[in-house]
C-alpha positions, -999 to 999 in steps of 0.1 A, spaced: 0 0 0 11 36 -8 5 47 28 32 22 41 58 33 16 90 50 27 99 61 -9 76 70 -38 83 82 -73 71 118 -79 45 106 -104 30 82 -78 18 110 -56 -13 132 -62 -33 160 -46 -50 136 -22 -17 124 -7 -9 155 14 -9 135 46 17 111 32 39 134 11 32 170 22 18 199 1 47 206 -22 52 169 -32 15 163 -36 13 192 -59 43 182 -80 30 147 -84 -4 160 -93 11 181 -121 33 153 -134 3 130 -136 -21 155 -153 -3 184 -169 29 171 -185 7 157 -213 -2 193 -220 34 203 -226 43 215 -191 79 204 -182 86 193 -146 119 178 -134 115 142 -122 125 129 -88 114 109 -58 97 114 -24 108 104 11 74 101 28 61 113 61 62 77 73 99 77 67 103 109 87 84 94 117 105 62 115 136 84 116 123 103 147 112 71 165 145 53 156 164 81 174 138 82 203 132 119 195 94 114 198 101 112 235 128 139 238 114 167 217 81 172 236 101 175 269 123 202 253 94 222 240 75 219 272 104 237 290 105 266 265 93 301 274 72 308 243 74 346 244 111 347 251 132 350 220 164 337 236 145 307 250 130 300 216 165 302 200 180 277 226 151 253 221 152 253 184 189 249 183 189 219 207 162 201 187 178 207 153 212 194 166 196 162 178 179 156 145 210 164 124 231 140 144 205 112 142 210 80 123 188 65 96 171 31 100 191 8 77 161 0 55 154 37 50 189 47 41 192 18 16 159 28 -2 170 65 -4 203 55 -19 187 31 -43 161 57 -55 189 82 -60 208 58 -81 177 51 -103 173 89 -108 210 93 -117 207 65 -143 175 82 -157 195 113 -164 226 94 -175 248 108 -147 269 90 -121 256 112 -93 229 135 -105 228 169 -89 195 174 -71 174 199 -51 163 186 -17 131 202 -7 111 200 25 73 194 22 53 196 54 18 180 56 3 213 68 25 236 46 1 244 18 -33 239 35 -57 267 26 -64 275 63 -28 275 75 -1 288 53 33 273 62 50 283 30 86 290 34 88 276 69 110 246 60 143 244 41 155 237 5 190 226 -3 203 231 -38 230 214 -59 233 183 -37 255 156 -53 265 122 -39 250 97 -14 265 111 17 256 147 8 221 136 1 216 119 34 229 149 53 206 172 34 176 150 42 185 151 79 187 189 77 153 190 60 139 169 89 155 193 113 140 224 95 106 214 108 119 228 141 136 261 130 130 290 154 106 306 129 86 273 124 82 268 161 72 304 166 48 303 136 30 272 149 29 287 184 15 320 170 -14 302 152 -19 276 180 -10 247 157 1 215 174 38 207 166 31 171 164 2 172 140 27 180 113 49 155 95 76 162 70 82 147 36 113 154 14 114 158 -24 145 148 -42 142 165 -76 166 168 -105 183 203 -105 175 226 -134 207 244 -143 192 278 -139 226 289 -125 235 292 -161 203 310 -171 175 324 -151 147 315 -127 119 331 -106 85 330 -92 50 338 -107 15 343 -94 -18 339 -113 -31 371 -97 -18 405 -88 -2 400 -54 -9 435 -42 -45 441 -51 -57 406 -56 -68 415 -92 -78 381 -108 -70 387 -144 -32 393 -142 -3 369 -142 27 384 -125 62 370 -133 94 379 -114 127 368 -130 164 371 -122 196 355 -133 208 323 -117 192 301 -90 160 315 -76 169 318 -40 181 355 -42 146 366 -53 130 349 -23 157 363 0 152 398 -14 188 402 -23 179 413 -59 151 433 -74 139 411 -102 125 419 -137 87 419 -137 63 409 -164 25 413 -163 3 393 -187 -34 398 -191 -54 365 -188 -85 373 -209 -65 381 -241 -42 351 -233 -72 328 -231 -85 343 -264 -53 334 -282 -41 370 -282 -12 367 -258 6 399 -249 27 414 -221 9 444 -209 37 457 -187 73 449 -179 99 465 -156 136 460 -156 150 450 -122 183 458 -106 199 424 -110 234 430 -98 242 395 -85 232 359 -90 234 326 -72 254 298 -91 269 264 -84 300 264 -62 332 247 -73 337 223 -43 315 199 -23 317 222 7 306 253 -14 275 239 -31 262 273 -41 277 308 -41 267 344 -50 286 363 -77 283 397 -93 266 401 -127 284 420 -155 271 456 -156 262 453 -193 239 423 -186 219 442 -159 203 464 -185 186 435 -203 156 414 -193 168 380 -182 141 361 -201 126 368 -235 90 380 -241 84 347 -258 94 327 -228 74 349 -205 43 342 -226 51 304 -227 53 305 -189 20 324 -187 2 298 -208 15 271 -184 4 291 -154 -31 294 -169 -32 256 -174 -21 250 -138 -46 274 -124 -74 259 -145 -65 224 -132 -64 234 -95 -96 255 -99 -114 224 -113 -102 203 -84 -113 229 -59 -146 237 -76 -138 274 -75 -111 298 -85 -77 288 -71 -49 313 -78 -15 298 -78 20 306 -65 46 290 -88 84 286 -90 100 281 -124 135 278 -138 152 278 -172 180 252 -179 210 270 -192 223 239 -210 191 228 -229 174 262 -229 142 245 -216 117 260 -193 106 240 -162 80 243 -134 97 233 -101 70 240 -76 33 251 -75 10 258 -46 -23 276 -40 -19 312 -31 -30 318 5 -33 355 10 -57 371 -14 -76 339 -20 -86 338 17 -97 375 19 -133 382 24 -147 391 -10 -169 421 -16 -153 442 11 -130 472 4 -107 490 29 -93 522 16 -65 542 32 -62 579 23 -36 604 35 -52 636 45 -21 658 47 -20 680 16 16 691 24 30 656 27 53 660 -3 75 682 18 79 654 44 91 626 20 123 609 33 126 581 8 107 557 -15 107 520 -24 84 493 -36 50 492 -19 37 459 -6 0 459 3 -21 491 4 -21 501 41 -5 529 60 12 527 94 32 550 116 56 544 145 91 544 159 120 532 137 138 502 150 169 494 129 184 459 131 213 455 108 221 419 116 199 394 134 225 375 153 245 405 162 213 423 172 198 400 197 197 427 224 177 448 199 152 420 194 145 418 231 139 456 231 117 456 200 83 469 210 50 459 194 41 486 169 77 496 161 87 498 124 113 473 115 141 487 93 168 464 80 188 454 49 166 424 41 149 396 59 148 358 58 126 333 76 146 336 108 132 371 112 96 361 114 93 360 153 102 397 153 83 407 121 50 397 136 54 425 162 61 452 136 35 478 124 55 481 92 86 467 75 111 486 55 141 470 38 170 482 16 168 453 -7 141 431 -23 112 430 -47 75 421 -46 82 384 -41 111 386 -15 106 371 19 98 404 36 70 411 10 55 376 13 54 376 51 41 412 52 11 402 30 4 372 52 5 393 84 -14 422 68 12 448 76 25 474 51 60 468 38 83 490 16 111 470 1 140 479 -22 146 513 -6 184 509 -11 195 532 18 168 530 45 192 519 72 214 549 64 187 576 61 165 566 91 175 567 127 164 546 157 134 560 176 127 584 147 89 587 141 79 580 106 49 570 85 51 542 59 25 546 32 16 518 7 -16 535 -3 -3 556 -32 3 530 -59 32 507 -66 56 532 -49 59 530 -12 66 563 5 82 570 39 73 603 55 88 622 84 66 622 115 31 608 120 11 618 89 -27 618 94 -46 594 73 -82 581 71 -94 545 68 -126 538 50 -143 504 50 -173 496 29 -191 466 15 -196 464 -23 -231 450 -16 -240 484 -1 -232 503 -33 -265 510 -50 -274 506 -87 -280 538 -106 -295 545 -140 -268 570 -147 -235 551 -154 -207 561 -131 -171 559 -144 -137 566 -129 -110 591 -135 -77 573 -131 -43 590 -134 -19 564 -121 -16 530 -139 -1 517 -106 -35 521 -89 -56 506 -116 -57 470 -104 -66 483 -69 -98 500 -82 -108 472 -106 -133 457 -82 -153 489 -79 -186 484 -98 -180 512 -123 -188 512 -160 -152 519 -171 -128 548 -172 -141 582 -183 -106 598 -182 -71 584 -182 -45 611 -187 -14 604 -207 4 633 -189 7 613 -157 23 584 -175 47 607 -194 56 626 -163 60 597 -139 70 567 -162 88 583 -191 102 614 -174 116 630 -206 104 653 -233 94 631 -263 113 653 -288 144 650 -266 141 613 -267 140 614 -305 168 640 -310 190 644 -279 222 636 -298 220 668 -319 216 691 -289 253 691 -278 244 685 -242 264 655 -229 247 656 -195 213 653 -211 224 625 -234 239 605 -205 206 608 -185 185 598 -215 208 569 -223 204 558 -187 166 560 -189 164 541 -222 188 513 -213 173 480 -224 153 496 -252 162 499 -289 161 537 -289 143 567 -274 113 562 -296 110 525 -286 114 536 -249 86 562 -252 62 540 -271 67 509 -249 65 528 -216 33 547 -227 19 514 -240 24 497 -207 8 525 -187 -23 526 -209 -25 488 -211 -25 484 -173 -55 507 -170 -72 491 -200 -67 456 -186 -80 466 -151 -114 476 -165 -117 453 -195 -140 450 -214 -156 483 -203 -145 514 -222 -113 531 -211 -111 567 -225 -75 577 -229 -69 614 -235 -40 623 -257 -13 644 -240 -24 678 -229 6 694 -212 10 731 -215 43 744 -228 55 754 -193 48 719 -181 65 703 -211 95 725 -204 99 709 -170 104 675 -185 140 663 -192 153 681 -222 121 702 -225 139 735 -225 153 729 -260 119 724 -276 93 746 -258 85 782 -265 81 809 -238 44 817 -237 27 845 -219 -4 824 -211 3 787 -217 -32 778 -204 -47 790 -237 -17 786 -259 1 758 -277 -17 728 -261 -38 698 -271 -49 694 -307 -29 723 -320 3 705 -312 -5 672 -328 -6 683 -365 21 710 -361 54 703 -379 73 710 -347 55 683 -326 39 659 -351 67 633 -348 62 632 -310 24 628 -314 31 599 -338 47 580 -309 14 584 -289 -5 570 -319 19 541 -321 14 534 -284 -24 533 -288 -21 510 -318 2 487 -298 -22 485 -269 -53 479 -291 -39 457 -319 -9 438 -304 -21 435 -268 -57 430 -278 -72 457 -255 -98 469 -280 -117 486 -252 -93 516 -254 -110 548 -267 -90 579 -275 -100 615 -267 -87 647 -283 -84 676 -259 -85 714 -265 -96 712 -301 -108 746 -312 -125 741 -345 -139 713 -367 -111 720 -392 -85 714 -365 -102 681 -357 -98 671 -394 -61 680 -392 -57 658 -361 -74 629 -379 -51 633 -409 -21 632 -386 -34 601 -368 -39 584 -401 -3 591 -410 6 568 -381 -20 541 -388 -46 552 -363 -80 559 -378 -114 564 -364 -136 533 -371 -107 511 -381 -107 480 -359 -136 496 -340 -116 526 -327 -138 553 -312 -127 589 -308 -142 613 -282 -138 650 -280 -130 669 -248 -158 695 -247 -140 722 -228 -141 752 -251 -171 775 -258 -165 767 -295 -171 730 -288 -206 738 -276 -214 765 -301 -204 742 -330 -215 710 -313 -236 699 -343 -206 701 -366 -183 683 -341 -208 656 -334 -208 644 -370 -171 637 -367 -168 619 -333 -182 591 -312 -188 610 -280 -182 642 -260 -166 644 -226 -172 676 -208 -141 690 -191 -158 713 -167 -127 728 -153 -115 744 -185 -150 750 -197 -158 770 -166 -127 792 -168 -132 799 -205 -169 806 -203 -164 829 -173 -132 844 -187 -109 837 -157 -77 820 -149 -85 790 -127 -50 790 -113 -54 826 -100 -63 831 -64 -74 866 -71 -105 855 -91 -110 821 -74 -142 833 -57 -158 837 -91 -149 802 -103 -180 779 -101 -191 753 -126 -227 758 -112 -228 793 -127 -258 797 -150 -237 805 -180 -217 772 -176 -249 752 -170 -265 767 -201 -235 756 -222 -237 720 -207 -275 719 -213 -270 730 -249 -243 703 -255 -264 675 -241 -294 686 -262 -274 687 -294 -256 655 -287 -288 636 -281 -302 650 -313 -271 638 -332 -271 604 -315 -237 610 -298 -229 601 -262 -219 629 -238 -204 624 -203 -186 646 -178 -152 639 -161 -149 670 -138 -149 670 -100 -181 691 -98 -206 662 -95 -186 648 -66 -184 681 -47 -218 695 -53 -249 673 -51 -270 701 -67 -247 701 -97 -250 663 -100 -288 666 -98 -287 692 -127 -266 668 -148 -288 638 -142 -320 659 -149 -305 670 -182 -299 634 -192 -261 631 -190 -250 597 -204 -222 592 -178 -205 608 -149 -168 601 -142 -152 608 -108 -120 601 -89 -120 568 -70 -121 584 -36 -154 601 -45 -169 570 -61 -190 557 -32 -201 591 -21 -212 601 -57 -229 568 -63 -251 572 -32 -258 608 -41 -269 599 -76 -292 572 -63 -308 598 -41 -310 623 -69 -326 598 -93 -351 589 -66 -360 626 -62 -363 631 -99 -386 601 -102 -408 615 -74 -409 649 -90 -418 634 -124 -444 613 -108 -459 643 -91 -458 663 -123 -476 635 -142 -502 633 -115 -508 670 -116 -510 669 -154 -537 642 -152 -556 662 -126 -555 694 -148 -566 674 -178 -595 660 -159 -605 695 -147 
């Protein structure tokens, strides 16, 4: 019987054998049995079962000794925990194998070596606990893995160390923390053929966005060499995001990728004692992605197959956490581990908690930035621990609620991490140990800060914010913030569609679960300013400017891209695609760039291409730039980015919007310029909207309507131009009001004409959020959609529901009165 076996082949285990082989091994066996026929490659190996572990423990009488040792431990004392763990591990590592067990291990190892035609095949020795990957108790990362093990003696020693890792300090602490019986857990060991990723690359992947829980994204992290450095947080990996719906539809595309700081890698050592070592990566290799786009898409297809299989087994969606590796000798891709994701999949669905910083002057208090993990905010005292072993006295002094600041963490840090209100590290990426543990514990973490331990001081009061997108920000002092919790079930249905204004692509996945009808305004300026950071014409022509400093900075920005044009087009594509994917298949209206000349001048290299204007607000902006000979080539890059997102990435829900277009003839000139770059209204279903923000847009609405698919009212500019005031001037700020009768008359006229012409008209200003009476006016006029910022969504939705109710009552009363008058 299988249950009596000491050794099993990997393909003899399945998902129902967790109690015999642990979570990792059951998952590997399940995939080999069911998914290799679909083309997924998994290295072969064998399993030392939980029964073998118990025989080892009993053979050395440790089943009697270990309970006595743990009973004498002071659970809340870190020094006592350390002494206890060390004593138990030493006993296990010095234990002897029952003769039958050692013979079967050696025999299975010889069979595996023969299978790969090697004398002593190099293997990974992985721990697999019976409770490790249960959905109600995440033990991931609590036990050890040993890489590049070669030879019988080395193998037996590694197995002992795996057995011992069931009682590491952090594993003991973890089980104590969740009240899990130490003796309900058994340990199995996987002996798996090593993939020579030390000669290529490896990494981790998730079948959901690990920060927001967004279900339709695959996140791939990749670095050179063996994958341990990613988990340790010693490198910031490359990141790829692939969109599932277009992947399923046979239109695979990477919707975003970011180059990591891969300055080192883990490789094979040259001696038996030095199994693995860390070496520096050549500087020229750091500026290239460590896997190709084609391999990222191949991996994504496999991840989708794995998720589908586990979801079918579970009977509901089952997101996956996967480890993968590329063999540098054969060039083949392999899956080396897969387990159900246990953070977002366990979160209560339908509930949203939003953290918002309320300090308008917070920009002046920024100390440093890093990669945000989670979406929370926490404040407290800095407690710097540079080295765990050297800092035991600091561990004892660590107070619950302190903010842990360190270089990077590993599983030994977990007893202290659970007391921290936030975690900040110099190194690491989204899948490093600190990030994984922070998600499980529900605390904000900011990783990859580079110099946090140098810039921060012990006992300094700081605020760590992960609520502002992918970038985590550390502020001086306690910054006030608000926490809003609401249930999506409480959000009412309205007849008037509510859309969102989203500036930051980084925040898009976070807002994807709001029940909106799409994006009414996505501004390209934010992407250009924050992602691209250079004037588009400077990217195209910086070599001719005779500015070595500018050329050096642009070359640094564009490292890894073909040239400045490729850099601009790809970065803009990724920003647009991330927003488009988050709200797919609903419309996402992307406004072409609308910087003013003074704003363009502030971009890198902008001073060489921008004129000095007396009043940039009503100068060379919007449509007038696009067809001008001075700017046309830069606008062409925007058109190529839109084509890339719609045609190559398959996000055909992207709609484009033209801002500040003064006349119908100017609209025709913009269309002609778009066509020069292959972007045409109606082609492949492309819709074009016009930003209705000028009096001429309203006065000539019937002419514009014949050339577009929709209007979007820009109430900010419309108000200033109707009332003839500068909205940036404090001297006339008291006059600025979109509820002014002149402005409302313009809006009424536009809605009336648009309906007559069969063209949609929406609004994307802040007015409906701030003024319920203005929202009531818009709904009464029959506006087709209202677009607001995410923080105003719930408030505006409830206000519109009340307004629609009032309007229905008023209409009902009017109809009743009309019937009465008719009767009289």
